[in-house]
MDAnalysis code that builds the backbone (N, CA, C; Angstrom):
import MDAnalysis as mda
import numpy as np

u = mda.Universe.empty(243, n_residues=81, atom_resindex=np.repeat(np.arange(81), 3), trajectory=True)
u.add_TopologyAttr("name", ["N", "CA", "C"] * 81)
u.add_TopologyAttr("resid", np.arange(1, 82))
u.add_TopologyAttr("resname", ["MET", "GLY", "GLU", "SER", "SER", "SER", "MET", "ALA", "LYS", "ALA", "SER", "MET", "ILE", "LEU", "GLY", "ILE", "GLY", "GLY", "ILE", "VAL", "PHE", "SER", "CYS", "ALA", "CYS", "PHE", "PRO", "GLY", "MET", "ALA", "ALA", "SER", "ALA", "MET", "ALA", "LEU", "ILE", "PHE", "GLY", "LEU", "LEU", "SER", "ARG", "THR", "GLY", "GLU", "LYS", "MET", "ASP", "PHE", "CYS", "ALA", "ARG", "THR", "GLY", "VAL", "ILE", "THR", "GLY", "SER", "ILE", "GLY", "LEU", "LEU", "LEU", "SER", "PHE", "GLY", "PHE", "PHE", "ILE", "ALA", "TRP", "ALA", "ALA", "VAL", "LEU", "ALA", "HIS", "ALA", "ALA"])
u.atoms.positions = np.array([
    [85.889, 15.669, 3.488],
    [84.635, 15.473, 2.642],
    [84.143, 16.850, 2.067],
    [83.753, 16.826, 0.801],
    [83.330, 17.887, 0.236],
    [81.967, 18.488, 0.531],
    [81.613, 19.408, -0.027],
    [80.189, 20.109, 0.088],
    [79.104, 18.949, -0.453],
    [78.004, 18.714, 0.463],
    [77.006, 17.839, -0.045],
    [75.702, 18.734, -0.276],
    [75.044, 18.336, -1.302],
    [73.673, 18.992, -1.567],
    [72.713, 18.529, -0.326],
    [71.633, 19.288, -0.026],
    [70.632, 19.003, 0.882],
    [69.870, 17.705, 0.380],
    [69.739, 17.539, -0.871],
    [69.091, 16.224, -1.284],
    [69.940, 15.099, -0.902],
    [71.279, 15.225, -1.140],
    [72.002, 14.003, -0.716],
    [71.857, 13.827, 0.806],
    [71.878, 14.847, 1.671],
    [71.976, 14.581, 3.032],
    [70.572, 14.169, 3.356],
    [69.473, 14.491, 2.808],
    [68.188, 13.962, 3.080],
    [68.122, 12.578, 2.545],
    [68.983, 12.213, 1.515],
    [68.835, 10.700, 0.857],
    [69.633, 9.946, 2.197],
    [70.621, 10.259, 2.603],
    [71.202, 9.500, 3.784],
    [70.430, 9.377, 5.032],
    [69.869, 10.584, 5.375],
    [68.935, 10.422, 6.564],
    [67.722, 9.505, 6.416],
    [67.144, 9.501, 5.241],
    [66.090, 8.760, 4.897],
    [66.244, 7.337, 4.731],
    [67.537, 7.136, 4.258],
    [68.043, 5.632, 4.095],
    [68.274, 4.963, 5.494],
    [68.803, 5.791, 6.351],
    [69.064, 5.134, 7.844],
    [67.834, 4.995, 8.379],
    [66.874, 5.944, 8.214],
    [65.485, 5.865, 8.813],
    [64.677, 4.586, 8.265],
    [64.961, 4.411, 6.783],
    [64.206, 3.285, 6.328],
    [64.747, 2.022, 6.922],
    [65.911, 1.965, 7.132],
    [66.583, 0.701, 7.883],
    [65.980, 0.447, 9.328],
    [65.988, 1.680, 10.068],
    [65.423, 1.516, 11.439],
    [63.993, 1.127, 11.350],
    [63.008, 1.680, 10.473],
    [61.717, 1.557, 10.299],
    [61.201, 0.338, 9.360],
    [62.196, -0.365, 9.062],
    [61.784, -1.608, 8.100],
    [60.997, -2.544, 8.682],
    [61.079, -2.850, 9.916],
    [60.137, -3.787, 10.781],
    [58.775, -3.178, 10.818],
    [58.353, -1.799, 10.512],
    [57.131, -1.565, 10.366],
    [56.525, -1.500, 8.823],
    [57.176, -2.071, 8.125],
    [57.013, -2.528, 6.549],
    [56.770, -1.082, 5.930],
    [55.603, -0.530, 5.841],
    [55.076, 0.558, 5.045],
    [55.903, 1.852, 5.344],
    [56.073, 2.283, 6.506],
    [57.057, 3.417, 6.725],
    [58.528, 3.333, 6.261],
    [59.017, 1.924, 6.433],
    [60.245, 1.860, 6.111],
    [60.369, 1.691, 4.587],
    [59.444, 1.031, 3.894],
    [59.295, 1.131, 2.432],
    [59.363, 2.717, 1.816],
    [58.566, 3.377, 2.509],
    [58.358, 4.940, 1.974],
    [59.609, 5.621, 2.126],
    [60.202, 5.485, 3.302],
    [61.507, 6.175, 3.437],
    [62.727, 5.818, 2.654],
    [62.676, 4.324, 2.563],
    [63.868, 3.829, 1.623],
    [63.671, 4.150, 0.033],
    [62.413, 4.157, -0.278],
    [61.988, 4.680, -1.624],
    [62.532, 5.997, -1.824],
    [62.218, 6.925, -1.038],
    [62.470, 8.314, -1.044],
    [63.966, 8.613, -0.934],
    [64.768, 7.698, -0.207],
    [66.190, 7.886, -0.086],
    [66.781, 7.512, -1.448],
    [66.267, 6.431, -1.985],
    [66.834, 6.087, -3.443],
    [66.557, 7.188, -4.339],
    [65.287, 7.818, -4.320],
    [64.930, 8.839, -5.348],
    [65.835, 9.992, -5.218],
    [65.933, 10.553, -3.849],
    [66.807, 11.714, -3.548],
    [68.329, 11.486, -4.006],
    [68.614, 10.186, -3.504],
    [70.111, 9.839, -3.913],
    [70.462, 10.079, -5.369],
    [69.594, 9.408, -6.037],
    [69.862, 9.509, -7.480],
    [69.511, 10.663, -8.210],
    [68.694, 11.528, -7.639],
    [68.283, 12.992, -8.182],
    [69.412, 13.860, -7.833],
    [70.120, 13.667, -6.700],
    [71.132, 14.651, -6.294],
    [72.489, 14.528, -7.019],
    [72.568, 13.424, -7.830],
    [73.777, 13.293, -8.508],
    [74.195, 14.286, -9.378],
    [75.419, 14.818, -9.423],
    [75.979, 15.910, -10.234],
    [77.013, 15.249, -11.111],
    [76.822, 15.301, -12.486],
    [77.643, 14.807, -13.340],
    [77.743, 13.172, -13.428],
    [79.038, 12.760, -13.308],
    [79.008, 11.127, -13.259],
    [79.328, 10.818, -11.871],
    [79.846, 11.606, -10.804],
    [80.253, 11.269, -9.628],
    [79.016, 11.396, -8.632],
    [78.970, 10.390, -7.755],
    [78.057, 10.764, -6.656],
    [78.744, 11.115, -5.321],
    [78.478, 11.991, -4.471],
    [79.102, 12.170, -3.340],
    [78.971, 11.247, -2.298],
    [79.476, 11.295, -1.238],
    [79.303, 10.395, 0.106],
    [78.018, 10.217, 0.383],
    [77.382, 11.330, 0.810],
    [76.006, 11.241, 1.282],
    [75.003, 10.553, 0.357],
    [74.995, 10.935, -1.023],
    [74.193, 10.477, -2.128],
    [74.349, 8.780, -2.169],
    [75.610, 8.462, -2.067],
    [76.032, 7.029, -2.273],
    [75.580, 6.233, -0.968],
    [75.775, 6.862, 0.138],
    [75.369, 6.306, 1.442],
    [73.730, 6.186, 1.439],
    [73.107, 7.014, 1.015],
    [71.425, 7.157, 0.857],
    [71.044, 6.071, -0.054],
    [71.676, 5.806, -1.166],
    [71.271, 4.854, -2.117],
    [71.365, 3.554, -1.651],
    [72.656, 3.286, -0.925],
    [72.949, 2.048, -0.347],
    [71.860, 1.616, 0.752],
    [71.822, 2.528, 1.519],
    [71.072, 2.235, 2.872],
    [69.439, 2.226, 2.467],
    [69.105, 2.974, 1.503],
    [67.661, 2.816, 0.808],
    [67.524, 1.346, 0.177],
    [68.464, 0.938, -0.568],
    [68.398, -0.359, -0.900],
    [68.099, -1.398, -0.084],
    [69.054, -1.187, 1.068],
    [69.016, -2.348, 2.000],
    [67.713, -2.147, 2.872],
    [67.132, -1.041, 3.178],
    [65.941, -0.720, 3.802],
    [64.642, -1.278, 2.960],
    [64.901, -1.223, 1.736],
    [63.594, -1.789, 0.843],
    [63.725, -3.342, 0.800],
    [64.901, -3.858, 0.903],
    [65.014, -5.253, 0.927],
    [64.570, -5.885, 2.416],
    [64.975, -5.123, 3.535],
    [64.417, -5.454, 4.697],
    [63.009, -5.376, 4.950],
    [62.396, -4.198, 4.476],
    [60.864, -4.119, 4.460],
    [60.222, -5.093, 3.808],
    [60.666, -5.477, 2.510],
    [59.957, -6.472, 1.750],
    [60.049, -7.734, 2.379],
    [61.205, -8.122, 3.021],
    [61.445, -9.332, 3.787],
    [60.451, -9.206, 5.062],
    [60.160, -8.278, 5.889],
    [59.305, -8.352, 7.008],
    [57.867, -8.400, 6.378],
    [57.565, -7.803, 5.228],
    [56.302, -7.902, 4.646],
    [56.074, -9.296, 4.426],
    [56.972, -10.049, 3.779],
    [56.610, -11.398, 3.301],
    [56.303, -12.273, 4.707],
    [57.413, -11.999, 5.412],
    [57.156, -12.798, 6.755],
    [55.935, -12.433, 7.516],
    [55.349, -11.337, 7.672],
    [54.232, -10.922, 8.073],
    [53.080, -11.546, 7.528],
    [53.026, -11.623, 6.087],
    [51.925, -12.177, 5.317],
    [51.989, -13.704, 5.580],
    [53.119, -14.315, 5.653],
    [53.144, -15.556, 5.876],
    [52.657, -16.063, 7.300],
    [52.856, -15.185, 8.271],
    [52.279, -15.467, 9.613],
    [50.755, -15.524, 9.792],
    [50.304, -14.448, 8.943],
    [49.002, -14.187, 8.998],
    [48.247, -15.353, 8.164],
    [48.752, -15.671, 6.872],
    [48.190, -16.831, 6.313],
    [48.298, -18.106, 6.944],
    [49.392, -18.219, 7.908],
    [49.326, -19.546, 8.757],
    [48.335, -19.506, 9.734],
    [48.094, -18.339, 10.276],
    [47.113, -18.146, 11.363],
    [45.605, -18.378, 11.051],
    [45.516, -18.123, 9.582],
    [43.897, -18.325, 9.289],
    [43.528, -19.697, 9.088],
])
């Protein structure tokens, strides 16, 4: 594995954190969105290194999970009212 930039490593860490905190909706959305941004900004040339690619993938998964939990939470609250 080659040298990774600090933004690529931050993207990977935030992406994993976004998946972990996706059940809390907003912290998961924030971490996942930042993972996507950092992963895309850390790109050098046409190739993405492993950490940046992992951050973009896990950030996308975290965003999908966070939105899913948010929709489920809104549906439960709407049904309870």
